[in-house]
ZADO-1210 file (C-alpha; in nm, 4 decimals, padded with zeros to 6 digits):
<atoms>
<atom x="-03.0682" y="00.8036" z="-01.8954" code="MET" pos="1"/>
<atom x="-03.4262" y="00.8893" z="-01.8012" code="TYR" pos="2"/>
<atom x="-03.3144" y="01.0914" z="-01.4748" code="PRO" pos="3"/>
<atom x="-03.1315" y="01.3947" z="-01.7327" code="ARG" pos="4"/>
<atom x="-03.4578" y="01.3702" z="-01.9568" code="ALA" pos="5"/>
<atom x="-03.6495" y="01.4874" z="-01.6804" code="ASN" pos="6"/>
<atom x="-03.4120" y="01.7459" z="-01.5844" code="SER" pos="7"/>
<atom x="-03.4431" y="01.9135" z="-01.9035" code="TRP" pos="8"/>
<atom x="-03.8095" y="01.9415" z="-01.8588" code="ILE" pos="9"/>
<atom x="-03.7596" y="02.1311" z="-01.5394" code="ILE" pos="10"/>
<atom x="-03.5477" y="02.3816" z="-01.6407" code="LEU" pos="11"/>
<atom x="-03.7764" y="02.5499" z="-01.8677" code="PRO" pos="12"/>
<atom x="-04.0235" y="02.5919" z="-01.6180" code="LEU" pos="13"/>
<atom x="-03.7568" y="02.7337" z="-01.3334" code="LEU" pos="14"/>
<atom x="-03.6850" y="02.9904" z="-01.6692" code="ALA" pos="15"/>
<atom x="-04.0246" y="03.0926" z="-01.7060" code="CYS" pos="16"/>
<atom x="-04.0948" y="03.1232" z="-01.3508" code="ALA" pos="17"/>
<atom x="-03.7845" y="03.3736" z="-01.2666" code="THR" pos="18"/>
<atom x="-03.6174" y="03.4365" z="-01.5695" code="PRO" pos="19"/>
<atom x="-03.3773" y="03.6995" z="-01.4370" code="VAL" pos="20"/>
<atom x="-03.2945" y="03.4745" z="-01.1509" code="LEU" pos="21"/>
<atom x="-03.2397" y="03.1556" z="-01.3079" code="ALA" pos="22"/>
<atom x="-02.9967" y="03.2965" z="-01.5715" code="GLU" pos="23"/>
<atom x="-02.7788" y="03.4669" z="-01.3237" code="GLU" pos="24"/>
<atom x="-02.7176" y="03.1490" z="-01.1437" code="ALA" pos="25"/>
<atom x="-02.6992" y="02.9455" z="-01.4776" code="PHE" pos="26"/>
<atom x="-02.3962" y="03.2369" z="-01.5741" code="SER" pos="27"/>
<atom x="-02.2605" y="03.0961" z="-01.2008" code="ASN" pos="28"/>
<atom x="-02.0891" y="02.7916" z="-01.4037" code="LEU" pos="29"/>
<atom x="-01.8851" y="03.0075" z="-01.5906" code="PHE" pos="30"/>
<atom x="-01.8276" y="03.3472" z="-01.4058" code="THR" pos="31"/>
<atom x="-01.7382" y="03.1648" z="-01.0945" code="GLU" pos="32"/>
<atom x="-01.5359" y="02.9246" z="-01.2066" code="GLY" pos="33"/>
<atom x="-01.1584" y="02.8987" z="-01.2246" code="LYS" pos="34"/>
<atom x="-00.8967" y="02.7789" z="-01.4966" code="PRO" pos="35"/>
<atom x="-00.6697" y="02.5431" z="-01.3678" code="ILE" pos="36"/>
<atom x="-00.3178" y="02.4885" z="-01.4710" code="PHE" pos="37"/>
<atom x="-00.0088" y="02.3421" z="-01.2886" code="ASP" pos="38"/>
<atom x="00.3401" y="02.1957" z="-01.4504" code="ALA" pos="39"/>
<atom x="00.5475" y="01.9113" z="-01.2584" code="ARG" pos="40"/>
<atom x="00.9049" y="01.8867" z="-01.3513" code="TYR" pos="41"/>
<atom x="01.0412" y="01.5264" z="-01.2434" code="ARG" pos="42"/>
<atom x="01.4359" y="01.3726" z="-01.1902" code="VAL" pos="43"/>
<atom x="01.4261" y="01.0157" z="-01.1316" code="GLU" pos="44"/>
<atom x="01.7366" y="00.7524" z="-01.0809" code="HIS" pos="45"/>
<atom x="01.7134" y="00.4208" z="-01.0426" code="VAL" pos="46"/>
<atom x="02.0283" y="00.1856" z="-00.9511" code="ASP" pos="47"/>
<atom x="01.8972" y="-00.1706" z="-00.9513" code="GLN" pos="48"/>
<atom x="02.1079" y="-00.5050" z="-00.8605" code="ASP" pos="49"/>
<atom x="02.1079" y="-00.6524" z="-01.1156" code="ASN" pos="50"/>
<atom x="02.1502" y="-00.6538" z="-01.5303" code="ALA" pos="51"/>
<atom x="01.9720" y="-00.3878" z="-01.6496" code="LEU" pos="52"/>
<atom x="02.1405" y="-00.0392" z="-01.6801" code="LYS" pos="53"/>
<atom x="02.0760" y="00.2597" z="-01.4412" code="HIS" pos="54"/>
<atom x="01.7596" y="00.5090" z="-01.5325" code="ALA" pos="55"/>
<atom x="01.8038" y="00.8657" z="-01.5561" code="ASN" pos="56"/>
<atom x="01.4774" y="01.0139" z="-01.6087" code="ALA" pos="57"/>
<atom x="01.3451" y="01.3665" z="-01.6786" code="GLN" pos="58"/>
<atom x="00.9978" y="01.4390" z="-01.7406" code="THR" pos="59"/>
<atom x="00.7386" y="01.7458" z="-01.7320" code="LEU" pos="60"/>
<atom x="00.3905" y="01.7239" z="-01.7041" code="ARG" pos="61"/>
<atom x="00.2334" y="01.9986" z="-01.7553" code="THR" pos="62"/>
<atom x="-00.2220" y="01.9972" z="-01.6363" code="ARG" pos="63"/>
<atom x="-00.4776" y="02.2656" z="-01.7974" code="LEU" pos="64"/>
<atom x="-00.8181" y="02.2282" z="-01.7325" code="GLY" pos="65"/>
<atom x="-01.1790" y="02.4241" z="-01.6106" code="PHE" pos="66"/>
<atom x="-01.3373" y="02.4201" z="-01.3038" code="GLN" pos="67"/>
<atom x="-01.6921" y="02.5681" z="-01.3041" code="SER" pos="68"/>
<atom x="-01.9436" y="02.7430" z="-01.0489" code="GLY" pos="69"/>
<atom x="-02.2137" y="02.5854" z="-00.9187" code="LYS" pos="70"/>
<atom x="-02.5936" y="02.5618" z="-01.0959" code="TRP" pos="71"/>
<atom x="-02.8353" y="02.4717" z="-00.8289" code="TYR" pos="72"/>
<atom x="-02.5803" y="02.2342" z="-00.6986" code="GLY" pos="73"/>
<atom x="-02.4435" y="02.1162" z="-00.9953" code="LEU" pos="74"/>
<atom x="-02.1138" y="02.1702" z="-01.1284" code="SER" pos="75"/>
<atom x="-01.8760" y="02.0328" z="-01.4343" code="ALA" pos="76"/>
<atom x="-01.5024" y="01.9982" z="-01.4169" code="LEU" pos="77"/>
<atom x="-01.2569" y="01.8829" z="-01.7272" code="VAL" pos="78"/>
<atom x="-00.8569" y="01.8540" z="-01.6985" code="GLU" pos="79"/>
<atom x="-00.6274" y="01.6711" z="-01.9560" code="ALA" pos="80"/>
<atom x="-00.2701" y="01.5823" z="-01.8984" code="ASP" pos="81"/>
<atom x="00.0636" y="01.5764" z="-02.0787" code="ASN" pos="82"/>
<atom x="00.3553" y="01.4139" z="-01.9997" code="VAL" pos="83"/>
<atom x="00.6595" y="01.5139" z="-02.2079" code="SER" pos="84"/>
<atom x="01.0126" y="01.3571" z="-02.1927" code="ARG" pos="85"/>
<atom x="01.2833" y="01.5977" z="-02.1519" code="ILE" pos="86"/>
<atom x="01.6608" y="01.5012" z="-02.2959" code="GLY" pos="87"/>
<atom x="01.7689" y="01.1056" z="-02.3319" code="ASP" pos="88"/>
<atom x="01.5354" y="00.8399" z="-02.3120" code="ALA" pos="89"/>
<atom x="01.7920" y="00.6488" z="-02.0714" code="ALA" pos="90"/>
<atom x="01.5290" y="00.4996" z="-01.9314" code="TYR" pos="91"/>
<atom x="01.2241" y="00.1917" z="-01.9696" code="ASN" pos="92"/>
<atom x="00.8998" y="00.3844" z="-01.9949" code="ASP" pos="93"/>
<atom x="00.7419" y="00.0544" z="-02.0902" code="THR" pos="94"/>
<atom x="00.6678" y="00.2007" z="-02.4208" code="ARG" pos="95"/>
<atom x="00.9992" y="00.3747" z="-02.5693" code="ASN" pos="96"/>
<atom x="01.1198" y="00.0202" z="-02.6433" code="GLY" pos="97"/>
<atom x="01.4461" y="00.0809" z="-02.4094" code="GLN" pos="98"/>
<atom x="01.4311" y="-00.2370" z="-02.2158" code="THR" pos="99"/>
<atom x="01.8127" y="-00.2233" z="-02.1209" code="GLU" pos="100"/>
<atom x="01.7166" y="00.0033" z="-01.8761" code="TYR" pos="101"/>
<atom x="01.5518" y="-00.0124" z="-01.5534" code="SER" pos="102"/>
<atom x="01.1925" y="00.1236" z="-01.5447" code="ALA" pos="103"/>
<atom x="01.0695" y="00.4488" z="-01.4982" code="VAL" pos="104"/>
<atom x="00.6722" y="00.4254" z="-01.5822" code="PRO" pos="105"/>
<atom x="00.5933" y="00.7707" z="-01.6831" code="ASP" pos="106"/>
<atom x="00.5428" y="00.7036" z="-02.0643" code="PRO" pos="107"/>
<atom x="00.5214" y="01.0435" z="-02.3139" code="ASP" pos="108"/>
<atom x="00.1822" y="01.0976" z="-02.4020" code="GLY" pos="109"/>
<atom x="-00.1312" y="01.3751" z="-02.3400" code="SER" pos="110"/>
<atom x="-00.5077" y="01.2608" z="-02.2498" code="GLU" pos="111"/>
<atom x="-00.8409" y="01.3677" z="-02.0190" code="ILE" pos="112"/>
<atom x="-00.7554" y="01.3005" z="-01.7234" code="ASN" pos="113"/>
<atom x="-01.0930" y="01.3912" z="-01.5613" code="GLN" pos="114"/>
<atom x="-01.4195" y="01.4853" z="-01.6906" code="ALA" pos="115"/>
<atom x="-01.6804" y="01.4289" z="-01.5029" code="LEU" pos="116"/>
<atom x="-02.0632" y="01.6137" z="-01.3879" code="LEU" pos="117"/>
<atom x="-02.0853" y="01.6498" z="-01.0234" code="ARG" pos="118"/>
<atom x="-02.4295" y="01.7393" z="-00.7844" code="TYR" pos="119"/>
<atom x="-02.3659" y="01.8016" z="-00.4128" code="ASP" pos="120"/>
<atom x="-02.6013" y="01.8422" z="-00.1678" code="HIS" pos="121"/>
<atom x="-02.6404" y="01.8817" z="00.1855" code="GLN" pos="122"/>
<atom x="-02.6673" y="01.5282" z="00.2610" code="TYR" pos="123"/>
<atom x="-02.3784" y="01.4251" z="00.0008" code="GLY" pos="124"/>
<atom x="-02.2919" y="01.4447" z="-00.3492" code="SER" pos="125"/>
<atom x="-02.2413" y="01.2389" z="-00.6765" code="ALA" pos="126"/>
<atom x="-02.0409" y="01.2465" z="-00.9566" code="VAL" pos="127"/>
<atom x="-02.0529" y="01.0727" z="-01.3321" code="LEU" pos="128"/>
<atom x="-01.7736" y="01.0327" z="-01.5893" code="GLY" pos="129"/>
<atom x="-01.4325" y="01.0262" z="-01.5474" code="ARG" pos="130"/>
<atom x="-01.2578" y="01.1417" z="-01.1635" code="GLN" pos="131"/>
<atom x="-00.9999" y="01.0869" z="-00.9434" code="ARG" pos="132"/>
<atom x="-01.0737" y="00.8367" z="-00.6661" code="ILE" pos="133"/>
<atom x="-00.8815" y="00.8280" z="-00.3456" code="ASN" pos="134"/>
<atom x="-01.0699" y="00.6014" z="-00.0223" code="LEU" pos="135"/>
<atom x="-00.8579" y="00.6006" z="00.3035" code="ASP" pos="136"/>
<atom x="-00.5143" y="00.5379" z="00.2245" code="ASN" pos="137"/>
<atom x="-00.5167" y="00.4652" z="-00.0958" code="GLN" pos="138"/>
<atom x="-00.3384" y="00.1258" z="-00.0310" code="ARG" pos="139"/>
<atom x="-00.6503" y="-00.0747" z="-00.2353" code="PHE" pos="140"/>
<atom x="-00.8271" y="00.2415" z="-00.4714" code="VAL" pos="141"/>
<atom x="-00.5924" y="00.5207" z="-00.5151" code="GLY" pos="142"/>
<atom x="-00.4432" y="00.7584" z="-00.7904" code="GLY" pos="143"/>
<atom x="-00.1071" y="00.6306" z="-00.7530" code="VAL" pos="144"/>
<atom x="00.0002" y="01.0420" z="-00.8050" code="ALA" pos="145"/>
<atom x="00.3544" y="01.0241" z="-00.7345" code="TRP" pos="146"/>
<atom x="00.3536" y="00.8740" z="-01.1088" code="ARG" pos="147"/>
<atom x="00.3253" y="01.1472" z="-01.4024" code="GLN" pos="148"/>
<atom x="00.0227" y="01.0602" z="-01.5157" code="ASN" pos="149"/>
<atom x="-00.2437" y="01.0111" z="-01.2277" code="GLU" pos="150"/>
<atom x="-00.4755" y="00.7113" z="-01.2413" code="GLN" pos="151"/>
<atom x="-00.8245" y="00.7895" z="-01.3010" code="THR" pos="152"/>
<atom x="-01.1694" y="00.5820" z="-01.2970" code="TYR" pos="153"/>
<atom x="-01.4374" y="00.6264" z="-01.5475" code="ASP" pos="154"/>
<atom x="-01.8000" y="00.5467" z="-01.3583" code="GLY" pos="155"/>
<atom x="-02.0362" y="00.7053" z="-01.0867" code="ALA" pos="156"/>
<atom x="-01.9762" y="00.7500" z="-00.7378" code="LEU" pos="157"/>
<atom x="-02.2325" y="00.8416" z="-00.4823" code="ALA" pos="158"/>
<atom x="-02.1899" y="00.9572" z="-00.1182" code="GLN" pos="159"/>
<atom x="-02.4110" y="00.9687" z="00.1370" code="LEU" pos="160"/>
<atom x="-02.3807" y="01.1739" z="00.5130" code="LYS" pos="161"/>
<atom x="-02.7026" y="01.0666" z="00.6673" code="PRO" pos="162"/>
<atom x="-02.5965" y="01.1702" z="00.9869" code="LEU" pos="163"/>
<atom x="-02.2824" y="01.4184" z="01.1741" code="ALA" pos="164"/>
<atom x="-02.0003" y="01.2112" z="01.1644" code="GLY" pos="165"/>
<atom x="-02.1385" y="00.9266" z="00.8966" code="LEU" pos="166"/>
<atom x="-02.0052" y="00.8885" z="00.5598" code="THR" pos="167"/>
<atom x="-02.1483" y="00.6216" z="00.3071" code="LEU" pos="168"/>
<atom x="-01.9966" y="00.5551" z="00.0058" code="THR" pos="169"/>
<atom x="-02.0532" y="00.3812" z="-00.3256" code="TYR" pos="170"/>
<atom x="-01.9390" y="00.3476" z="-00.6516" code="ALA" pos="171"/>
<atom x="-01.9433" y="00.1926" z="-00.9730" code="TYR" pos="172"/>
<atom x="-01.6282" y="00.1401" z="-01.2734" code="ILE" pos="173"/>
<atom x="-01.6270" y="00.0185" z="-01.5963" code="ASP" pos="174"/>
<atom x="-01.2757" y="00.1751" z="-01.6635" code="GLN" pos="175"/>
<atom x="-00.9624" y="00.2249" z="-01.4891" code="VAL" pos="176"/>
<atom x="-00.6625" y="00.4858" z="-01.6989" code="ASN" pos="177"/>
<atom x="-00.4042" y="00.3294" z="-01.5200" code="THR" pos="178"/>
<atom x="-00.0331" y="00.5159" z="-01.5286" code="ILE" pos="179"/>
<atom x="00.0558" y="00.3362" z="-01.8373" code="PHE" pos="180"/>
<atom x="-00.1176" y="00.5161" z="-02.0686" code="GLY" pos="181"/>
<atom x="-00.2637" y="00.7111" z="-02.2724" code="PRO" pos="182"/>
<atom x="-00.1464" y="00.4057" z="-02.4994" code="ASP" pos="183"/>
<atom x="-00.0331" y="00.0122" z="-02.3923" code="ASN" pos="184"/>
<atom x="00.2934" y="-00.0514" z="-02.2446" code="GLY" pos="185"/>
<atom x="00.6035" y="-00.2688" z="-02.3807" code="GLN" pos="186"/>
<atom x="00.4203" y="-00.4735" z="-02.6536" code="HIS" pos="187"/>
<atom x="00.0877" y="-00.4063" z="-02.5455" code="ASP" pos="188"/>
<atom x="00.1304" y="-00.6330" z="-02.2493" code="SER" pos="189"/>
<atom x="-00.1600" y="-00.7158" z="-02.0554" code="ALA" pos="190"/>
<atom x="00.0830" y="-00.6501" z="-01.7344" code="ALA" pos="191"/>
<atom x="00.0336" y="-00.3045" z="-01.7860" code="ASN" pos="192"/>
<atom x="-00.2257" y="-00.1800" z="-02.0005" code="PRO" pos="193"/>
<atom x="-00.3279" y="00.1774" z="-02.0821" code="ALA" pos="194"/>
<atom x="-00.6751" y="00.0758" z="-01.9765" code="ASN" pos="195"/>
<atom x="-00.8393" y="-00.1512" z="-01.7382" code="ILE" pos="196"/>
<atom x="-01.1863" y="-00.2989" z="-01.8350" code="GLU" pos="197"/>
<atom x="-01.4619" y="-00.4228" z="-01.6103" code="GLY" pos="198"/>
<atom x="-01.7464" y="-00.3824" z="-01.3703" code="HIS" pos="199"/>
<atom x="-01.6079" y="-00.3030" z="-01.0324" code="SER" pos="200"/>
<atom x="-01.7757" y="-00.2035" z="-00.7500" code="HIS" pos="201"/>
<atom x="-01.6528" y="00.0036" z="-00.4313" code="LEU" pos="202"/>
<atom x="-01.8538" y="-00.0038" z="-00.1305" code="VAL" pos="203"/>
<atom x="-01.6849" y="00.2251" z="00.1711" code="ASN" pos="204"/>
<atom x="-01.8686" y="00.3480" z="00.5690" code="ALA" pos="205"/>
<atom x="-01.6859" y="00.5537" z="00.7518" code="GLN" pos="206"/>
<atom x="-01.8051" y="00.6816" z="01.1016" code="TYR" pos="207"/>
<atom x="-01.6495" y="00.9202" z="01.2938" code="VAL" pos="208"/>
<atom x="-01.6982" y="00.8402" z="01.7234" code="PHE" pos="209"/>
<atom x="-01.4751" y="01.1074" z="01.8276" code="MET" pos="210"/>
<atom x="-01.1105" y="01.3144" z="01.6847" code="PRO" pos="211"/>
<atom x="-00.9695" y="00.9936" z="01.8264" code="GLU" pos="212"/>
<atom x="-01.1640" y="00.7113" z="01.6870" code="LEU" pos="213"/>
<atom x="-01.2616" y="00.6865" z="01.3251" code="THR" pos="214"/>
<atom x="-01.4191" y="00.3677" z="01.2138" code="ALA" pos="215"/>
<atom x="-01.4161" y="00.2348" z="00.8254" code="THR" pos="216"/>
<atom x="-01.5951" y="-00.0403" z="00.7125" code="ALA" pos="217"/>
<atom x="-01.5092" y="-00.1697" z="00.3399" code="TYR" pos="218"/>
<atom x="-01.5565" y="-00.3930" z="00.0653" code="SER" pos="219"/>
<atom x="-01.4176" y="-00.3534" z="-00.2971" code="TYR" pos="220"/>
<atom x="-01.5235" y="-00.5953" z="-00.5567" code="LEU" pos="221"/>
<atom x="-01.2516" y="-00.5593" z="-00.8555" code="LEU" pos="222"/>
<atom x="-01.3115" y="-00.6756" z="-01.1982" code="ASP" pos="223"/>
<atom x="-01.0224" y="-00.6046" z="-01.3800" code="LEU" pos="224"/>
<atom x="-01.1220" y="-00.8002" z="-01.6914" code="ASP" pos="225"/>
<atom x="-00.7595" y="-00.7609" z="-01.9363" code="ASN" pos="226"/>
<atom x="-00.5440" y="-00.7230" z="-01.6760" code="LEU" pos="227"/>
<atom x="-00.2393" y="-01.0011" z="-01.5734" code="ALA" pos="228"/>
<atom x="00.0151" y="-01.0617" z="-01.3554" code="ILE" pos="229"/>
<atom x="00.2852" y="-01.0936" z="-01.6297" code="THR" pos="230"/>
<atom x="00.2772" y="-01.0263" z="-02.0073" code="PRO" pos="231"/>
<atom x="00.2214" y="-01.3746" z="-02.0424" code="THR" pos="232"/>
<atom x="-00.0105" y="-01.4331" z="-01.8054" code="GLY" pos="233"/>
<atom x="-00.3599" y="-01.5090" z="-01.7847" code="ALA" pos="234"/>
<atom x="-00.5820" y="-01.1928" z="-01.8391" code="GLN" pos="235"/>
<atom x="-00.8426" y="-01.1199" z="-01.4974" code="GLY" pos="236"/>
<atom x="-00.5849" y="-01.3035" z="-01.2701" code="ALA" pos="237"/>
<atom x="-00.5875" y="-00.9564" z="-01.0808" code="LEU" pos="238"/>
<atom x="-00.9790" y="-00.9495" z="-00.9844" code="SER" pos="239"/>
<atom x="-00.9833" y="-00.9232" z="-00.6146" code="SER" pos="240"/>
<atom x="-01.2748" y="-00.9116" z="-00.3498" code="GLN" pos="241"/>
<atom x="-01.1472" y="-00.7341" z="-00.0287" code="THR" pos="242"/>
<atom x="-01.3446" y="-00.7015" z="00.2599" code="ASN" pos="243"/>
<atom x="-01.1810" y="-00.4750" z="00.5641" code="GLY" pos="244"/>
<atom x="-01.2073" y="-00.2631" z="00.8459" code="LEU" pos="245"/>
<atom x="-00.9593" y="00.0200" z="00.9694" code="ARG" pos="246"/>
<atom x="-00.9753" y="00.2080" z="01.2527" code="LEU" pos="247"/>
<atom x="-00.7680" y="00.5977" z="01.3265" code="ASN" pos="248"/>
<atom x="-00.7060" y="00.8706" z="01.4934" code="GLY" pos="249"/>
<atom x="-00.5095" y="01.1041" z="01.6644" code="ALA" pos="250"/>
<atom x="-00.5293" y="01.1793" z="02.0858" code="ILE" pos="251"/>
<atom x="-00.2669" y="01.4576" z="02.2252" code="GLN" pos="252"/>
<atom x="00.0038" y="01.4707" z="01.8951" code="GLY" pos="253"/>
<atom x="00.0151" y="01.1081" z="01.8758" code="PHE" pos="254"/>
<atom x="-00.1641" y="00.9651" z="01.5789" code="SER" pos="255"/>
<atom x="-00.1919" y="00.5989" z="01.4919" code="TYR" pos="256"/>
<atom x="-00.3709" y="00.3366" z="01.2305" code="ALA" pos="257"/>
<atom x="-00.4791" y="00.0049" z="01.2419" code="LEU" pos="258"/>
<atom x="-00.6456" y="-00.1685" z="00.9813" code="GLU" pos="259"/>
<atom x="-00.7153" y="-00.5769" z="00.8254" code="TYR" pos="260"/>
<atom x="-00.8349" y="-00.6949" z="00.5705" code="ALA" pos="261"/>
<atom x="-00.9380" y="-01.0460" z="00.3932" code="ARG" pos="262"/>
<atom x="-00.8631" y="-01.0522" z="00.0165" code="GLN" pos="263"/>
<atom x="-01.0090" y="-01.3568" z="-00.2476" code="SER" pos="264"/>
<atom x="-01.0569" y="-01.4179" z="-00.6051" code="ASP" pos="265"/>
<atom x="-01.3222" y="-01.2423" z="-00.7513" code="TYR" pos="266"/>
<atom x="-01.5532" y="-01.2553" z="-01.0644" code="ASP" pos="267"/>
<atom x="-01.3416" y="-01.4725" z="-01.3541" code="SER" pos="268"/>
<atom x="-00.9841" y="-01.4450" z="-01.2027" code="ASN" pos="269"/>
<atom x="-00.9004" y="-01.8183" z="-01.2853" code="PRO" pos="270"/>
<atom x="-00.6267" y="-01.8363" z="-01.0228" code="GLN" pos="271"/>
<atom x="-00.7004" y="-01.9222" z="-00.6539" code="GLU" pos="272"/>
<atom x="-00.6685" y="-01.5691" z="-00.4190" code="LEU" pos="273"/>
<atom x="-00.6398" y="-01.5845" z="-00.0429" code="ASP" pos="274"/>
<atom x="-00.4346" y="-01.2982" z="00.1636" code="SER" pos="275"/>
<atom x="-00.4650" y="-01.1781" z="00.4486" code="ASP" pos="276"/>
<atom x="-00.3349" y="-00.7268" z="00.4424" code="TYR" pos="277"/>
<atom x="-00.2197" y="-00.5993" z="00.8378" code="LEU" pos="278"/>
<atom x="-00.1149" y="-00.2575" z="00.8803" code="LEU" pos="279"/>
<atom x="-00.0521" y="-00.0790" z="01.2060" code="ALA" pos="280"/>
<atom x="00.1496" y="00.2794" z="01.2017" code="GLU" pos="281"/>
<atom x="00.2244" y="00.4994" z="01.4635" code="LEU" pos="282"/>
<atom x="00.3077" y="00.8749" z="01.4750" code="GLY" pos="283"/>
<atom x="00.3795" y="01.1721" z="01.6513" code="TYR" pos="284"/>
<atom x="00.3776" y="01.5057" z="01.5571" code="THR" pos="285"/>
<atom x="00.5836" y="01.8417" z="01.7228" code="LEU" pos="286"/>
<atom x="00.5389" y="02.1844" z="01.6290" code="LYS" pos="287"/>
<atom x="00.5189" y="02.1124" z="01.2561" code="GLY" pos="288"/>
<atom x="00.7707" y="01.8144" z="01.2696" code="VAL" pos="289"/>
<atom x="00.5990" y="01.4498" z="01.2133" code="ALA" pos="290"/>
<atom x="00.7452" y="01.1078" z="01.2863" code="LEU" pos="291"/>
<atom x="00.5405" y="00.7990" z="01.1613" code="LYS" pos="292"/>
<atom x="00.6884" y="00.4489" z="01.2131" code="ALA" pos="293"/>
<atom x="00.4646" y="00.1791" z="01.0444" code="GLY" pos="294"/>
<atom x="00.4349" y="-00.2245" z="00.9226" code="TYR" pos="295"/>
<atom x="00.2738" y="-00.3214" z="00.6670" code="GLU" pos="296"/>
<atom x="00.1744" y="-00.6814" z="00.4960" code="VAL" pos="297"/>
<atom x="00.0051" y="-00.8398" z="00.2111" code="LEU" pos="298"/>
<atom x="00.0372" y="-01.2255" z="00.1793" code="GLY" pos="299"/>
<atom x="-00.1534" y="-01.5082" z="00.1874" code="GLY" pos="300"/>
</atoms>
């Protein structure tokens, strides 16, 4: 709160010293801003070998928003999403009560997807508010953007680039806005809540040694207070601490990624968690066509 108050003290002084320049610069927030609009129509069919009926879902996601221009490195962004069903609801969206069908977790609803303030500097950036956070291959922290309702995060993120090739990232998260929103999932289940509360900390350090080698070390402390493995399970049972190292790069058309992480229980998790994560990928790109093979496992 104090830095914000100080900024209001400084701004009038700048305005008095150079009123024309300050006014022109401030107007850049609007004159250099850009509207945001996109629409994504999806057809999804789920055929499972179980007692559930086959699911057929047609949904449309529309997104409206505004990305401001910059004023002394400051900018703002706001965007809202709406997901609407098209046609019959022959699927379980986790909220419509159609539990005889397989699940397609794209429930109807509207919500604010992002609403943030951002500051950019030559040595890094800072973001405050509801935002998109995608780290590395998004295995542990990401937007699950394949679903219609993107997962976003409420909190603060700081990124520092003190040296060429080095990027240090820290984020504090007090709420995760999941793909099941804007309302809670089936029967207000703790297994698919609209929002996950907690006090999570994300630390990520990446260094690009050369195009052939990028190394990333990370520690993700996920405090997921009201999330459970099953609808009747203990809440907080998925809170975890994950420490890992990732190596990736590209060499003459070939690409690779190697990653290892150790995951354990964290904070108030009532269960003991002890798992290893392994990833190995090899790819090749020729004339715009990419082929990739990989092995990925998380287990204890």
